[in-house]
C-alpha positions as CSV (number, residue, x, y, z in Angstrom):
1,M,-2.8,16.2,13.8
2,L,-2.9,12.8,15.6
3,P,0.1,10.5,15.6
4,D,0.1,7.8,12.8
5,G,-0.7,4.4,14.1
6,F,-3.4,1.9,15.0
7,L,-6.4,2.3,17.3
8,N,-8.2,-0.7,18.8
9,I,-11.9,0.2,19.0
10,N,-14.6,-1.9,20.8
11,K,-17.4,-1.5,18.2
12,P,-20.8,-1.8,19.7
13,E,-23.7,-3.7,18.2
14,G,-25.7,-1.6,15.7
15,P,-23.4,0.7,13.7
16,S,-21.4,-0.6,10.7
17,S,-17.6,-0.4,10.5
18,H,-17.9,2.6,8.2
19,D,-20.3,4.3,10.7
20,I,-17.5,4.0,13.3
21,V,-15.0,5.6,10.9
22,R,-17.3,8.5,10.2
23,L,-18.0,8.9,14.0
24,L,-14.3,9.0,14.8
25,K,-13.6,11.5,12.1
26,R,-16.2,13.8,13.6
27,L,-15.2,13.3,17.2
28,L,-11.5,13.7,16.5
29,E,-12.0,16.5,14.0
30,I,-9.9,14.7,11.4
31,D,-9.8,16.5,8.0
32,K,-8.5,15.3,4.6
33,S,-4.9,15.9,5.6
34,Q,-4.9,12.6,7.6
35,K,-6.5,9.4,6.3
36,L,-8.5,7.3,8.7
37,G,-9.8,3.8,7.7
38,H,-10.4,0.3,9.1
39,T,-9.1,-3.2,8.6
40,G,-11.7,-5.9,8.2
41,T,-15.4,-5.2,8.3
42,L,-17.3,-6.3,11.4
43,D,-21.0,-6.8,10.7
44,P,-23.4,-4.2,12.3
45,S,-25.0,-7.0,14.4
46,A,-21.6,-7.9,15.8
47,R,-19.5,-6.1,18.4
48,G,-15.8,-6.2,19.4
49,V,-12.4,-5.5,18.0
50,L,-12.3,-3.1,15.1
51,V,-8.8,-2.0,14.1
52,I,-8.7,1.6,12.9
53,C,-5.7,2.9,10.8
54,L,-4.5,6.5,11.3
55,G,-2.3,8.1,8.6
56,R,0.6,5.9,7.4
57,A,-1.0,2.9,9.2
58,N,-3.4,2.6,6.3
59,R,-0.5,1.5,4.1
60,L,0.0,-1.4,6.5
61,A,-3.6,-2.6,6.7
62,E,-2.9,-5.7,4.6
63,Y,-0.6,-7.0,7.3
64,V,-3.3,-6.7,10.0
65,L,-5.5,-8.8,7.7
66,R,-2.9,-11.6,7.7
67,H,-3.4,-12.1,11.4
68,S,-5.8,-14.7,12.8
69,K,-9.0,-13.5,14.3
70,E,-10.9,-14.9,17.4
71,Y,-14.6,-14.8,18.0
72,K,-17.2,-15.8,20.6
73,G,-20.8,-16.2,19.6
74,V,-24.1,-18.0,20.1
75,I,-25.8,-20.2,17.5
76,R,-29.6,-20.4,17.7
77,L,-31.0,-23.6,16.3
78,G,-34.4,-24.2,14.7
79,S,-34.7,-21.2,12.4
80,L,-32.7,-20.0,9.3
81,T,-32.7,-16.3,8.3
82,D,-31.8,-14.7,5.0
83,T,-28.8,-12.9,6.5
84,L,-27.7,-15.9,8.6
85,D,-27.9,-13.8,11.7
86,S,-30.6,-12.5,14.1
87,K,-31.4,-9.4,12.1
88,G,-32.7,-11.2,9.0
89,K,-36.0,-12.6,8.1
90,I,-36.8,-16.2,9.0
91,T,-36.8,-18.2,5.7
92,E,-37.1,-21.7,7.2
93,S,-37.9,-23.4,10.5
94,K,-37.2,-27.0,11.4
95,P,-37.3,-29.1,14.6
96,V,-34.1,-29.6,16.5
97,P,-33.2,-33.2,17.1
98,E,-31.6,-34.4,20.4
99,F,-27.8,-33.9,20.6
100,G,-25.2,-33.9,23.4
101,Q,-21.9,-32.3,24.1
102,H,-20.0,-35.4,22.8
103,E,-21.6,-34.9,19.4
104,L,-20.6,-31.2,19.4
105,D,-17.0,-32.1,20.2
106,S,-16.8,-34.5,17.3
107,L,-18.5,-32.0,15.0
108,A,-16.1,-29.2,15.9
109,E,-13.2,-31.4,14.7
110,N,-14.6,-31.6,11.2
111,F,-14.4,-27.8,10.8
112,I,-10.7,-27.4,11.9
113,G,-8.1,-26.9,9.2
114,K,-8.5,-25.9,5.6
115,I,-12.1,-26.0,4.7
116,M,-14.4,-24.9,1.9
117,Q,-17.1,-22.5,3.0
118,I,-20.0,-21.0,1.2
119,P,-20.2,-17.3,2.3
120,P,-23.5,-15.6,3.1
121,A,-25.5,-14.4,0.2
122,I,-25.8,-11.0,2.0
123,S,-22.2,-9.9,2.3
124,A,-19.7,-7.5,0.8
125,L,-18.1,-10.1,-1.5
126,K,-18.3,-9.5,-5.2
127,I,-19.6,-11.7,-8.1
128,Q,-19.1,-10.5,-11.6
129,G,-18.0,-7.1,-10.2
130,E,-21.1,-6.6,-8.1
131,R,-21.6,-7.0,-4.3
132,Y,-23.5,-10.0,-3.1
133,Y,-25.9,-7.8,-1.0
134,I,-26.9,-5.7,-4.0
135,K,-28.0,-8.8,-5.9
136,A,-29.8,-10.0,-2.7
137,R,-31.7,-6.7,-2.5
138,R,-33.0,-7.2,-6.0
139,D,-34.1,-10.7,-5.0
140,E,-31.9,-12.0,-7.8
141,P,-31.2,-15.7,-7.2
142,F,-27.5,-16.7,-7.2
143,E,-25.4,-19.3,-5.4
144,P,-22.3,-17.9,-3.8
145,P,-19.3,-20.1,-4.8
146,P,-17.5,-21.9,-2.0
147,R,-14.2,-20.4,-0.9
148,Q,-11.2,-22.0,0.9
149,T,-10.6,-20.7,4.4
150,M,-8.7,-21.7,7.5
151,V,-9.9,-22.6,11.0
152,Y,-7.2,-22.9,13.6
153,N,-9.5,-23.9,16.5
154,L,-13.2,-24.4,17.2
155,E,-15.0,-25.1,20.4
156,L,-18.8,-25.7,20.6
157,K,-20.6,-25.8,23.9
158,K,-24.2,-26.8,24.4
159,C,-26.2,-24.3,26.4
160,D,-29.7,-25.8,26.0
161,H,-31.7,-27.6,23.3
162,Q,-31.7,-24.6,21.0
163,T,-28.5,-22.6,21.7
164,I,-24.8,-23.4,21.3
165,E,-21.9,-21.2,22.4
166,L,-18.9,-21.1,20.0
167,Y,-15.3,-20.0,20.1
168,V,-13.4,-19.9,16.9
169,K,-9.9,-18.9,15.8
170,C,-9.8,-18.4,12.1
171,A,-8.1,-16.7,9.2
172,S,-9.3,-13.5,7.5
173,G,-12.2,-14.2,5.1
174,F,-13.9,-16.7,7.4
175,Y,-17.7,-16.1,8.0
176,V,-19.0,-17.0,11.4
177,R,-22.5,-16.6,10.1
178,S,-21.8,-19.4,7.6
179,L,-20.3,-21.5,10.4
180,A,-23.6,-21.2,12.3
181,R,-25.6,-22.3,9.3
182,D,-23.2,-25.3,8.7
183,V,-23.2,-26.5,12.3
184,A,-26.9,-26.5,12.3
185,L,-27.1,-28.5,9.1
186,A,-24.6,-31.0,10.5
187,L,-27.1,-31.5,13.4
188,D,-29.9,-32.1,10.9
189,T,-31.6,-28.8,11.5
190,V,-31.3,-25.2,10.5
191,G,-29.9,-22.3,12.5
192,H,-28.4,-18.8,12.5
193,L,-25.9,-16.7,14.4
194,D,-27.6,-15.1,17.3
195,Q,-24.7,-13.1,18.9
196,L,-21.1,-12.4,17.9
197,V,-18.1,-10.8,19.6
198,R,-14.7,-10.4,17.9
199,T,-12.3,-10.8,20.8
200,S,-9.0,-10.4,18.9
201,V,-7.3,-9.5,15.6
202,G,-3.8,-10.7,16.0
203,P,-2.1,-8.6,18.7
204,F,-5.2,-6.4,19.1
205,K,-7.2,-7.7,22.0
206,L,-10.7,-6.8,23.2
207,D,-9.4,-6.2,26.8
208,D,-7.1,-3.5,25.4
209,S,-9.8,-1.8,23.3
210,I,-11.5,1.5,23.9
211,T,-15.1,2.4,23.3
212,C,-16.7,5.2,21.3
213,E,-18.3,6.5,24.6
214,Q,-14.8,6.9,26.1
215,I,-13.7,8.9,23.1
216,E,-16.8,11.1,23.2
217,T,-16.0,11.9,26.9
218,N,-12.3,12.5,26.6
219,A,-11.5,12.4,22.9
220,L,-8.0,13.5,22.2
221,D,-6.3,12.4,25.4
222,I,-7.6,8.8,25.4
223,V,-6.9,8.3,21.7
224,V,-3.3,9.6,21.9
225,E,-2.8,7.3,25.0
226,N,-4.1,4.3,23.1
227,I,-2.6,4.7,19.6
228,K,-0.4,1.6,18.8
229,P,2.8,2.2,16.9
230,L,3.1,1.6,13.2
231,D,5.0,-1.7,13.7
232,F,2.5,-3.1,16.2
233,P,1.0,-5.7,13.8
234,M,4.3,-6.3,12.0
235,G,5.5,-9.2,14.1
236,I,3.8,-11.5,11.6
237,L,6.8,-10.8,9.3
238,H,10.5,-11.7,9.7
239,K,12.6,-8.8,10.7
240,I,15.8,-7.4,9.2
241,S,18.0,-4.6,10.7
242,I,20.2,-2.4,8.5
243,P,22.8,0.2,9.4
244,C,22.1,4.0,9.2
245,D,23.6,4.5,5.7
246,Y,21.5,1.7,4.3
247,A,18.5,3.1,6.2
248,R,18.8,6.5,4.5
249,R,19.0,4.8,1.1
250,F,16.0,2.6,1.9
251,L,13.9,5.7,2.8
252,L,14.8,7.1,-0.6
253,G,13.4,3.9,-2.2
254,Q,16.8,2.7,-3.4
255,I,17.6,-0.9,-3.8
256,I,20.4,-2.0,-1.4
257,K,23.0,-4.7,-2.0
258,L,23.3,-7.0,1.0
259,D,26.6,-8.2,2.4
260,S,25.4,-11.8,3.0
261,D,22.8,-14.3,1.9
262,E,19.4,-14.1,3.5
263,N,17.0,-17.0,4.1
264,S,13.7,-15.0,3.5
265,L,14.2,-14.7,-0.3
266,G,11.0,-13.3,-1.8
267,D,9.1,-12.9,1.5
268,D,8.0,-9.6,2.9
269,L,10.2,-8.4,5.7
270,S,9.9,-5.7,8.4
271,V,12.9,-3.4,8.0
272,Y,14.4,-1.6,11.0
273,H,17.4,0.6,11.8
274,E,17.9,-0.1,15.5
275,T,14.5,0.6,17.0
276,V,13.1,2.6,14.1
277,F,10.6,0.8,11.9
278,L,11.5,1.8,8.3
279,G,9.0,-0.1,6.3
280,V,8.6,-3.4,4.3
281,A,10.9,-4.9,1.8
282,V,11.6,-8.1,-0.1
283,I,15.0,-9.8,-0.8
284,E,15.7,-10.5,-4.4
285,K,18.5,-12.5,-6.0
286,C,20.3,-11.4,-9.2
287,E,23.4,-13.2,-10.5
288,N,24.2,-14.7,-7.1
289,E,23.9,-11.3,-5.4
290,Y,21.2,-10.5,-2.9
291,Y,19.4,-7.2,-2.9
292,L,16.9,-5.5,-0.5
293,Q,14.0,-4.1,-2.6
294,P,11.9,-1.5,-0.7
295,K,8.2,-2.3,-1.0
296,K,6.6,0.1,1.5
297,V,8.6,3.0,2.8
298,I,6.9,4.1,6.0
299,A,9.4,6.1,8.1
300,R,10.5,9.7,7.4
301,I,14.1,10.8,7.2
302,D,13.7,13.0,10.3
303,E,12.7,9.9,12.3
304,L,16.2,8.5,11.9
305,E,17.7,11.4,13.8
């Protein structure tokens, strides 16, 4: 059985995220005794960082999703597709007016911060309990409601009259395909996302990823060498360290009375004993006393020894 942890895969263009999970299960001969999943779908037409969870790492997937993501891509102006990317059918064409780099710089500023974004009609989001793409397959007309999302940084660079390179750092739930559509609209034309590479998900960087081809060539060795520890993405949380007797009680799921006040009341915390990552907890207050309430017990008792 493989060690529990995270694997940073460089997904190629073509297969879906689920296809990669199925491929890894086959290549690594993973059976039902060890769960393998992914965090954050990457469109089939995109490539780049896909974070894979092995074993207990699946219970920490939500914390990977809290990290920002970074993408590089290319917007093609003049044609709109039903999927908002290059794999879809062209639904509208429109001339591209003249524009310069100065206009793109000003335009990028309008997309930075908290924004409302209309997601693609062909996506895995749900409306009334049904996936958007299922409704789209039936040609059922519907308007995806706008959702609030966050953009930390956006850079747009003119390549030629019909193509724009983009770099975006954003929160989970942001659709770069929608960004391509909206940038084109702001330039008084239409457009779609022509290329997309996810270059990072928090601490998981494209430069540190491994390919499926590398795994096919040297499966077990290269995977074991590249598995990231269970606490690798947990730097997003504040950290608390507890002594050994408290750690044993924590691993039994017991509430622990703390000796002093803590500032992170109600927030998720990464819990450690020395260098051993124990899991996630919250601090709760009751009658002026502070308690550590286990939320996710990750470590095993034998890992304390």
